[in-house]
C-alpha positions in Angstrom: -32.6 -52.7 -30.7 -30.8 -55.7 -31.6 -30.1 -54.2 -35.1 -28.7 -51.0 -33.4 -26.4 -53.0 -31.3 -25.0 -54.9 -34.4 -24.4 -51.6 -36.2 -22.5 -50.3 -33.0 -20.4 -53.5 -33.0 -19.5 -53.2 -36.6 -18.6 -49.4 -36.4 -16.3 -50.6 -33.5 -14.5 -52.9 -35.6 -14.2 -50.3 -38.7 -10.5 -49.6 -39.3 -11.4 -45.9 -39.6 -13.2 -46.0 -36.1 -10.2 -47.6 -34.6 -7.7 -45.2 -36.2 -9.9 -42.4 -34.9 -9.9 -43.6 -31.6 -6.1 -44.0 -31.6 -5.5 -40.5 -32.9 -7.8 -39.3 -30.2 -6.0 -40.9 -27.4 -2.7 -39.7 -29.0 -3.8 -36.2 -29.1 -5.1 -36.2 -25.5 -1.8 -37.7 -24.5 0.1 -34.8 -26.1 -2.3 -32.1 -24.5 -1.7 -33.7 -21.2 2.1 -33.9 -21.6 2.2 -30.2 -22.9 0.1 -29.2 -20.1 2.2 -30.8 -17.5 5.1 -29.2 -19.0 3.5 -25.8 -18.9 2.5 -26.3 -15.3 6.0 -27.4 -14.4 7.5 -24.4 -16.1 4.9 -22.0 -14.2 6.1 -23.6 -11.1 9.6 -23.4 -11.9 9.3 -19.5 -12.7 7.6 -18.9 -9.6 9.9 -21.1 -7.4 13.2 -19.6 -8.8 12.0 -15.9 -8.0 10.6 -17.0 -4.8 13.9 -18.9 -3.6 15.8 -15.6 -4.5 13.4 -13.4 -2.5 13.2 -15.6 0.7 13.7 -13.2 3.6 14.0 -10.1 1.6 11.8 -7.1 2.2 10.7 -5.8 -1.1 8.5 -2.9 -1.6 5.7 -4.2 -3.6 4.1 -5.9 -6.6 7.2 -4.7 -8.6 10.6 -5.0 -7.1 11.4 -1.5 -7.4 7.8 0.2 -7.5 8.7 2.6 -4.6 10.9 4.7 -6.7 13.9 4.7 -4.1 16.5 5.5 -6.6 19.6 7.6 -6.5 20.9 9.5 -9.4 23.4 7.4 -11.6 27.1 8.6 -10.2 29.6 9.5 -12.9 31.9 6.7 -13.8 31.6 3.1 -13.0 30.3 1.7 -9.5 32.6 -0.4 -7.5 30.9 -3.8 -6.9 32.2 -7.0 -5.4 30.8 -9.8 -7.6 30.5 -13.2 -5.6 31.1 -16.4 -7.3 28.1 -18.3 -6.3 27.9 -21.3 -8.7 30.0 -24.3 -8.7 32.1 -24.8 -12.2 30.3 -27.7 -13.3 30.4 -28.0 -17.1 27.7 -31.1 -17.2 24.1 -30.9 -18.3 21.7 -32.3 -16.0 18.0 -33.2 -16.1 15.1 -30.8 -15.5 14.2 -31.6 -11.6 11.7 -30.1 -9.2 14.5 -28.7 -7.3 14.9 -25.5 -8.9 18.2 -23.7 -8.3 18.2 -20.5 -6.4 19.0 -17.7 -8.7 21.8 -15.0 -8.3 19.6 -12.1 -9.4 16.0 -11.4 -10.7 15.3 -9.4 -13.7 11.9 -7.6 -14.1 10.5 -5.7 -17.1 7.1 -4.4 -16.4 6.2 -3.4 -20.0 6.1 -7.2 -20.9 5.3 -8.3 -17.6 8.3 -10.3 -17.3 9.9 -11.5 -13.7 12.5 -14.3 -13.7 15.6 -15.6 -12.1 18.7 -14.9 -13.5 21.9 -17.1 -13.0 25.6 -16.3 -13.2 27.5 -18.9 -15.0 31.2 -20.1 -16.0 30.4 -22.2 -19.0 28.2 -22.0 -22.0 26.7 -25.3 -21.2 25.9 -24.2 -17.7 24.2 -21.3 -19.1 22.0 -23.3 -21.4 21.3 -25.6 -18.3 20.2 -22.8 -16.2 18.0 -21.3 -19.2 15.5 -24.0 -18.3 14.7 -22.1 -15.0 15.3 -18.6 -16.3 17.7 -16.2 -17.8 21.5 -17.3 -18.2 24.3 -14.7 -17.9 27.1 -15.1 -20.5 30.4 -16.4 -18.8 32.7 -13.5 -18.1 29.8 -11.0 -18.5 30.2 -7.7 -16.6 28.7 -7.7 -12.9 25.6 -5.6 -12.2 26.5 -2.1 -11.4 29.9 -2.1 -13.2 30.8 -0.4 -16.3 30.7 -3.0 -19.0 28.2 -5.1 -20.7 26.1 -7.4 -18.5 24.7 -9.9 -21.1 22.1 -12.5 -20.7 20.1 -15.2 -22.7 16.7 -16.8 -22.3 14.6 -18.9 -24.5 11.9 -17.3 -26.6 9.8 -20.3 -27.6 9.1 -23.6 -26.0 8.2 -24.3 -22.3 11.0 -22.1 -20.9 9.9 -19.1 -22.8 11.0 -16.6 -20.6 11.8 -14.1 -23.2 8.7 -14.7 -25.5 7.7 -11.0 -25.4 11.1 -9.4 -25.9 10.4 -8.2 -29.4 7.6 -6.1 -27.9 10.0 -3.8 -25.9 10.9 0.1 -27.5 13.3 2.6 -26.7 12.6 3.9 -23.2 11.0 0.9 -21.6 12.5 0.2 -18.2 14.3 -2.8 -17.1 15.3 -3.8 -13.3 17.8 -5.9 -12.1 17.9 -7.0 -8.2 21.0 -8.5 -7.0 21.7 -8.9 -3.3 20.3 -5.9 -1.6 20.7 -3.3 -4.6 18.4 -2.7 -7.4 19.8 -1.5 -11.0 17.6 0.5 -13.1 18.1 0.3 -16.9 16.5 2.1 -19.9 16.1 0.4 -23.2 18.1 2.1 -26.0 17.5 -0.5 -29.2 15.9 -3.7 -30.1 17.4 -5.2 -33.2 18.0 -8.4 -35.1 21.6 -9.6 -35.9 23.2 -12.8 -37.3 23.4 -15.6 -34.8 27.1 -15.7 -34.9 27.3 -11.8 -34.5 29.2 -11.8 -31.1 29.9 -8.1 -31.1 26.7 -7.6 -29.3 28.2 -9.2 -26.1 31.5 -7.3 -26.2 32.4 -5.0 -23.3 31.3 -1.4 -23.5 32.6 2.0 -22.0 29.3 2.4 -19.9 27.2 0.2 -17.6 24.9 -1.6 -20.0 22.7 -4.7 -20.1 22.3 -6.8 -23.4 19.4 -9.3 -23.6 19.5 -11.9 -26.3 17.3 -14.8 -27.6 16.5 -16.5 -30.8 14.9 -14.9 -33.8 13.1 -17.1 -36.4 13.7 -16.7 -40.1 12.8 -19.0 -43.1 11.4 -21.7 -40.9 14.5 -22.1 -38.7 13.6 -21.0 -35.0 17.2 -19.8 -34.2 18.3 -18.4 -37.6 19.0 -15.0 -36.0 19.4 -13.3 -33.0 16.8 -10.6 -31.3 18.9 -8.3 -29.1 17.7 -5.7 -26.6 20.4 -3.2 -25.4 19.7 -0.9 -22.2 21.8 1.7 -20.5 21.9 1.8 -16.6 20.2 5.1 -15.5 19.9 4.4 -11.6 20.6 2.3 -8.5 18.5 1.8 -5.5 19.5 0.3 -2.1 16.8 -2.0 -0.7 18.6 -3.0 2.4 
């Protein structure tokens, strides 16, 4: 018995044993940290959508599942876009006070449902991408002719666009803003250079462009994954 206890004491003094225990503690710490971040992001995802939907009478599990859509009229829709965000260029820390989004995007094919934030500055767009998708400054408002462009992260804790690459032509995208729903149909999914800004240029029809990072050669944001969709319907949920 005494010999076994002596061996245990010697083992505890072994540098390899000590190093192993230190690595174990560090590993557990990283797991707890990563788990905490994931739990927070899950909270942020649900909280952002929940804040937007407060007091709204929506049709079911999907925002537009009841099919109340009107045919897309010829030409653009008149739409009054309200400026709902302050012009603050400063980045702030992630907090539990999740800001209320201006809209909600939903893509049933990849089970995506996230808040969408209108922004006035690029720095503001990146800040709101912690909580959902950020619209490019100056982008076309929902329901109008032009190019409604937004971006979100594909990797990391705020990976709202993690499965964007799985979309294909014909998949449906829904955008809910105020008391209207806008239905889009995916036209293309492609990869472009990260400095190719032609994808966010105005278009002659009502379009939506989703952008996110595309890894190449070990660099996570070497390219851009771009999804282009055309608006095919508008619904009224008032």
